[in-house]
Each structure stands twice: as structure tokens, then as C-alpha cells.
C-alpha positions in Angstrom: 17.7 47.8 -7.6 19.3 46.6 -11.0 21.4 49.9 -10.9 22.9 48.9 -7.6 23.4 45.4 -8.8 25.2 46.6 -11.7 27.3 49.0 -9.6 28.4 46.2 -7.4 29.2 43.9 -10.5 31.1 46.9 -11.8 33.1 47.4 -8.8 34.0 43.8 -8.4 35.1 43.8 -12.1 37.2 46.9 -11.6 38.7 45.4 -8.6 39.7 42.2 -10.6 41.2 44.1 -13.2 43.3 46.2 -10.6 44.3 42.8 -9.0 45.3 41.2 -12.2 47.5 44.2 -13.1 49.4 43.7 -9.7 49.4 39.7 -10.2 49.8 39.0 -13.8 49.4 35.5 -13.1 45.9 36.0 -11.8 43.2 35.2 -14.2 39.4 36.3 -13.9 37.0 34.6 -16.5 35.6 38.1 -17.0 39.1 39.4 -17.9 39.4 37.0 -20.9 37.8 39.4 -23.1 40.3 42.0 -22.2 43.2 39.6 -21.6 42.7 36.3 -23.3 
């Protein structure tokens, strides 16, 4: 179950990264480490 939860979290994080690449003004709190 934890694996499924981690996969969902990873997919959401990846989607946030892809969205932030398309929209530089978008900021996700989880991306502050990669893009402060």
C-alpha cells in the first residue's frame, strides 16, 4: 500500500515539475528544493 502511495506522490510531483517547466511562474512548495 505504501508503494502505491509513493507512486501517486511521485507522479504528482513529476506532473508538478512538468507544469512548472511549461509555466515558470507556477511554484509548488515541493519544488522549492529544486527551484528556489
